[in-house]
C-alpha positions in Angstrom: 0.0 0.0 0.0 1.4 3.3 -1.1 1.8 6.0 1.5 0.5 9.5 0.6 2.4 12.5 2.0 0.5 15.7 2.5 2.3 19.1 2.6 0.5 21.9 4.2 1.3 25.3 2.7 1.0 28.3 5.0 -0.6 31.4 3.3 1.6 34.4 2.8 0.1 37.8 3.3 -0.6 39.7 0.1 2.3 41.9 -0.8 4.8 40.1 1.4 5.6 37.1 -0.8 9.2 36.2 -0.5 11.2 36.2 -3.7 13.0 33.1 -4.8 16.5 32.5 -5.9 19.6 34.6 -5.2 17.5 37.8 -4.8 15.8 36.3 -1.8 19.1 35.7 -0.1 20.3 39.2 -0.7 17.1 41.1 -0.2 16.8 43.1 3.0 13.7 42.6 5.2 10.9 45.0 4.1 10.7 47.0 7.3 14.4 47.8 6.9 13.9 48.9 3.3 11.0 51.1 4.4 13.1 52.8 7.0 16.0 53.4 4.6 13.6 54.8 2.0 12.1 57.2 4.6 15.6 58.2 5.7 16.7 58.9 2.1 13.6 61.0 1.4 14.1 62.9 4.6 17.7 63.7 3.7 16.9 65.0 0.2 14.0 67.1 1.6 16.2 68.6 4.3 18.8 69.3 1.6 16.3 71.1 -0.5 15.0 73.0 2.5 18.6 74.1 3.5 19.5 75.3 0.0 16.1 77.1 -0.6 15.9 78.7 2.8 19.6 79.8 2.7 19.1 81.2 -0.8 16.3 83.5 0.4 18.1 84.5 3.6 21.1 85.5 1.5 18.9 87.2 -1.1 17.3 89.3 1.6 20.7 90.3 3.0 21.9 91.2 -0.5 18.8 93.3 -1.1 19.4 95.2 2.1 23.0 95.7 1.1 22.0 97.1 -2.3 19.7 99.7 -0.6 22.3 100.6 2.0 25.1 101.0 -0.4 23.0 103.1 -2.8 22.0 105.4 0.1 25.7 105.9 0.9 26.5 106.6 -2.7 23.7 109.1 -2.9 25.0 110.9 0.2 28.5 110.9 -1.2 27.4 112.4 -4.4 25.3 115.0 -2.6 28.3 115.9 -0.5 30.5 116.5 -3.6 28.3 119.2 -5.2 27.4 120.7 -1.8 31.2 121.3 -1.3 31.7 122.6 -4.8 28.8 125.1 -4.4 30.0 126.0 -0.9 33.3 127.2 -2.4 31.5 129.0 -5.2 29.3 130.8 -2.7 32.3 131.7 -0.6 33.9 133.3 -3.7 30.6 135.2 -4.3 30.6 136.6 -0.8 34.2 137.8 -1.1 33.4 139.3 -4.5 30.4 141.1 -3.2 32.1 142.7 -0.2 29.7 144.8 1.9 27.1 144.9 -0.9 27.7 148.5 -1.9 29.0 149.5 -5.3 29.4 153.0 -3.8 29.2 153.8 -0.1 25.6 153.4 1.1 24.0 152.6 -2.2 23.2 149.0 -1.2 23.3 148.1 -4.9 24.2 144.4 -4.3 22.6 143.8 -0.9 20.1 141.4 -2.3 22.7 139.5 -4.2 24.9 139.3 -1.1 22.0 138.1 1.0 21.2 135.4 -1.6 24.8 134.3 -1.6 24.9 134.2 2.2 21.7 132.2 2.5 23.1 129.7 -0.1 26.5 129.5 1.8 24.8 128.8 5.1 22.5 126.2 3.5 25.5 124.4 1.9 27.3 124.5 5.2 24.4 122.7 6.9 24.1 120.3 4.0 27.8 119.4 4.2 27.5 118.7 7.9 24.4 116.5 7.4 26.1 114.5 4.7 29.3 114.0 6.6 27.3 112.8 9.7 25.2 110.4 7.6 28.3 109.0 5.9 30.1 108.5 9.2 27.0 106.7 10.6 26.9 104.4 7.5 30.5 103.5 8.1 32.0 105.3 5.2 35.6 106.3 5.5 35.0 110.1 5.7 37.1 111.1 8.8 40.0 112.6 6.9 37.6 114.3 4.6 35.7 115.9 7.5 39.0 117.2 8.9 39.9 118.7 5.6 36.5 120.4 5.4 37.0 121.9 8.8 40.4 123.3 7.7 38.9 124.7 4.6 36.0 126.5 6.5 38.4 128.2 8.9 40.2 129.8 6.0 37.1 130.5 3.9 35.3 132.1 6.8 38.4 134.3 7.4 38.3 135.5 3.8 34.6 136.3 3.9 34.9 138.2 7.2 38.0 140.1 6.0 36.0 141.5 3.1 32.7 142.2 4.9 33.9 143.9 8.0 34.6 146.8 7.9 33.8 146.0 4.3 35.0 146.6 0.8 32.9 147.8 -2.2 31.3 145.1 -4.3 33.7 144.0 -7.0 36.7 145.5 -5.2 37.7 142.9 -2.7 40.7 143.5 -0.4 43.9 141.8 -1.4 44.1 140.0 1.9 40.6 138.6 1.5 41.4 137.4 -2.0 44.6 135.9 -0.6 42.8 134.0 2.1 40.2 132.8 -0.4 42.9 131.7 -2.8 44.3 129.6 0.0 40.9 128.2 0.8 40.2 127.5 -2.9 43.5 125.6 -3.2 42.5 123.5 -0.2 39.1 122.8 -1.7 40.3 121.8 -5.1 43.6 120.2 -4.1 42.4 118.3 -1.1 38.7 118.4 -0.2 37.1 117.8 -3.6 39.5 115.1 -4.8 38.8 113.2 -1.5 35.0 113.8 -2.0 35.2 112.6 -5.6 37.2 109.5 -4.5 34.5 108.8 -1.8 31.7 109.3 -4.3 33.4 107.0 -6.9 34.2 104.3 -4.4 30.7 104.2 -2.9 29.1 104.2 -6.4 31.3 101.3 -7.3 30.4 99.5 -4.1 26.7 100.0 -4.7 26.9 98.8 -8.3 28.9 95.7 -7.1 26.2 95.0 -4.4 23.5 94.9 -7.1 25.7 92.6 -9.3 26.3 90.3 -6.3 22.6 90.2 -5.5 21.9 89.1 -9.1 24.7 86.4 -9.0 23.6 85.0 -5.7 19.9 84.9 -6.8 20.9 82.9 -9.9 23.1 80.6 -7.8 20.2 80.0 -5.4 17.8 79.4 -8.3 20.2 76.8 -9.8 20.7 75.0 -6.5 16.9 74.9 -5.8 16.1 73.6 -9.2 18.8 70.9 -9.0 17.8 69.6 -5.6 14.1 70.1 -6.4 14.4 67.7 -9.3 16.3 65.2 -7.2 13.7 65.4 -4.4 10.7 65.0 -6.8 12.4 62.1 -8.5 13.1 60.4 -5.2 9.4 60.8 -4.1 8.1 59.5 -7.4 10.5 56.5 -7.1 9.5 55.8 -3.5 5.8 55.9 -4.5 6.4 53.3 -7.3 8.3 51.1 -4.8 5.5 51.3 -2.3 2.9 50.3 -4.9 5.0 47.3 -5.9 5.8 46.2 -2.3 2.2 46.5 -1.0 0.3 46.1 -4.2 -1.6 49.3 -3.9 -2.2 51.6 -6.8 -1.8 54.9 -4.9 -0.1 56.2 -1.7 -2.0 59.4 -1.1 0.5 60.7 1.5 3.5 60.4 -0.9 1.5 61.8 -3.8 0.6 64.8 -1.7 4.2 65.2 -0.6 5.3 65.2 -4.2 2.7 67.8 -5.1 3.8 70.1 -2.3 7.5 69.6 -3.2 6.7 70.6 -6.8 4.9 73.7 -5.5 7.9 74.5 -3.2 10.4 74.2 -6.1 8.2 76.1 -8.6 7.3 78.9 -6.2 10.9 79.3 -5.0 12.2 79.2 -8.5 9.8 81.9 -9.6 10.7 84.1 -6.6 14.5 83.7 -7.1 14.2 84.4 -10.8 12.3 87.6 -10.0 14.9 88.5 -7.5 17.7 88.0 -10.0 15.8 90.1 -12.6 15.0 92.9 -10.1 18.6 92.9 -8.9 19.8 93.4 -12.5 17.2 96.1 -13.0 18.2 97.9 -9.8 21.9 97.9 -10.8 21.0 99.3 -14.2 18.8 102.0 -12.8 21.3 102.9 -10.1 23.9 103.4 -12.8 21.6 105.8 -14.7 20.8 107.7 -11.5 24.5 108.1 -10.6 25.1 109.6 -14.1 22.8 112.5 -13.0 24.8 112.9 -9.8 28.0 113.2 -11.8 26.4 115.7 -14.1 25.3 117.9 -11.3 28.8 117.7 -9.7 30.4 118.8 -13.0 27.9 121.5 -13.4 28.7 123.0 -9.9 32.4 122.8 -10.8 31.8 124.9 -13.9 29.6 127.4 -12.0 32.3 127.8 -9.4 34.9 128.5 -12.1 32.7 131.3 -13.5 32.6 133.0 -10.1 36.4 132.7 -9.6 37.0 134.0 -13.1 35.6 137.4 -11.9 37.3 137.3 -8.5 40.6 136.0 -9.7 40.7 136.5 -13.5 44.5 136.0 -13.5 44.1 132.4 -12.4 40.7 131.4 -14.0 39.7 132.2 -17.5 38.1 131.2 -20.7 40.1 128.0 -21.3 39.2 126.4 -18.0 35.6 127.5 -18.2 35.2 126.3 -21.8 36.7 122.9 -20.9 34.2 122.5 -18.0 31.3 123.5 -20.1 32.2 120.9 -22.7 32.4 118.3 -19.9 28.8 119.2 -18.8 27.6 119.1 -22.4 29.0 115.5 -22.7 27.4 114.6 -19.4 24.0 115.9 -20.5 24.3 114.0 -23.8 24.8 110.8 -21.9 21.6 111.3 -19.9 19.5 111.0 -23.0 16.1 112.4 -23.9 14.7 112.7 -20.4 17.3 115.4 -19.7 16.4 117.4 -22.8 14.9 120.3 -20.9 17.9 120.5 -18.6 20.2 120.5 -21.6 18.3 123.4 -23.2 18.3 125.4 -20.0 22.0 124.8 -19.6 23.0 125.9 -23.1 20.7 129.0 -23.1 21.4 129.8 -19.4 24.6 129.2 -17.5 26.7 128.2 -20.5 25.8 131.4 -22.3 26.2 133.4 -19.0 29.7 132.1 -18.5 30.7 133.4 -22.0 29.2 136.8 -21.2 30.9 137.0 -17.8 34.4 136.2 -19.2 33.8 138.6 -22.1 32.9 141.4 -19.6 36.0 140.6 -17.5 38.2 140.6 -20.6 36.8 144.0 -21.8 37.6 145.6 -18.4 34.0 145.9 -17.2 34.0 144.3 -13.8 30.7 145.9 -12.8 28.9 144.1 -15.6 30.7 140.8 -14.9 29.7 141.2 -11.2 26.1 141.7 -12.1 26.0 138.8 -14.6 27.6 136.5 -12.1 25.8 137.3 -8.8 22.5 138.7 -10.1 19.2 137.0 -9.3 17.3 138.0 -12.5 16.8 136.0 -15.7 19.8 136.2 -17.9 22.1 136.3 -14.8 24.0 133.3 -13.6 22.7 132.8 -10.1 19.1 132.8 -11.5 19.8 130.7 -14.6 21.9 128.1 -12.8 19.2 127.7 -10.1 16.5 126.8 -12.7 18.9 124.6 -14.7 19.8 122.7 -11.5 16.1 122.5 -10.6 15.4 120.8 -13.9 18.3 118.4 -13.4 17.0 117.6 -10.0 13.7 116.5 -11.6 15.6 113.9 -13.7 17.6 113.0 -10.5 14.3 112.4 -8.6 12.8 110.4 -11.4 15.7 108.0 -11.8 16.2 107.6 -8.0 12.5 106.7 -7.7 12.9 104.1 -10.5 15.9 102.6 -8.7 14.0 102.5 -5.4 11.1 100.8 -7.1 13.4 98.0 -8.3 15.1 97.8 -4.9 11.7 97.5 -3.2 10.9 94.8 -5.7 13.8 92.8 -4.3 12.3 92.9 -0.8 8.9 92.0 -2.2 10.2 89.0 -4.1 12.1 87.7 -1.1 9.8 88.5 1.9 7.2 85.7 1.8 9.8 83.1 1.0 11.7 83.6 4.3 9.1 81.3 5.9 7.3 79.4 3.1 10.2 76.9 2.5 10.0 75.8 6.2 6.2 75.4 6.1 6.2 73.4 2.8 9.2 71.3 3.6 7.8 70.6 7.1 4.5 69.4 5.5 6.4 67.2 3.1 8.4 65.5 6.0 5.1 65.0 7.9 3.5 63.3 4.9 6.5 61.1 4.4 6.1 59.9 8.0 2.4 59.3 7.4 3.2 57.3 4.3 5.7 55.0 6.0 4.2 54.6 9.5 1.1 52.5 8.5 3.2 50.2 6.4 5.6 49.6 9.2 2.6 48.9 11.5 1.6 46.0 9.4 4.6 44.1 10.7 3.8 44.6 14.4 
């Protein structure tokens, strides 16, 4: 009689069938594979969070640096033409003496008062700019000391010619001598230092904008790279889960993938906008600083016109014409939006300077004095004021355009200082929710 052997086969839970062959011997237990998958996903998500969050923190710092450096450059430019005009007004005050062409006629009292008001305003402006620059950390200590030395000499020249006083257009030789010393200090020491400060702060502000652009692009590249890796890892994990547990979908992993795509997409758009706004800010800052240079050169030319009347032996047509050509070139670079200023310049101050030098050359100092210090149309003080006012309108327009781009930087970055943390945190939570129930099946 044949014996029949019966083998009882134990059922294997669905999804946990053991593979056969060499793969079975090398395969890790499923719980271990789950933990390793969760750990890998956690690592790539944290890497994405680190790069994205760091990119926005750095972008915010760079945006603040752009604004701060631009403010310093603006103050340095403002300081330069305030100093240039301060020296011009000092020359006018020495030139006008006590305001009388003849004793008691008070012929130039109004001109003298106008020059005195302008001199005091520029003095206050210089003090304000120096204090602001020092507060911002600019290296202006030696410049401030040089300004103090200049003032002591310039104030002595003005006082020498006002009290007891000399007739307008006939300054005392000692007053002219003191002013000549002050002018030498201004143009040999003070203005070169101010120009160097203006140029260095302008270069620093332009570099800050370029750095902000570069860092935003670097952050964008890193975010996209790690974002693709993270999304790929989540999709791969989802496919692995469906094979291991024979389920079509894992809602937690799918949601985590969608959130990660949103994180990467939103961050990339914000960083791209930051790079674009940083480039725009740099370009607009450059065009604004062109106006600052034009105003500075204009004040240099105006000061030379004053000195050509006070000290015709030292300042004349050659220097004045060269400075007028410099301003003409500056205005041409500004383009169409400076058209009104260019017209006012050519018909106003530039024409006045030629008339002033011609009057000095013809031996008519009274006419030269009136043309230079007068406050009526067709006279330099009046014409230069309106020309500079027109140039200030271009200045304000370009500064506002820069500030709009700089504000755009902060707007781009602001919300993303916290969104990466929220979205990455949600992704990590969903990964845990996807893995935990599967691990529980083995308990």
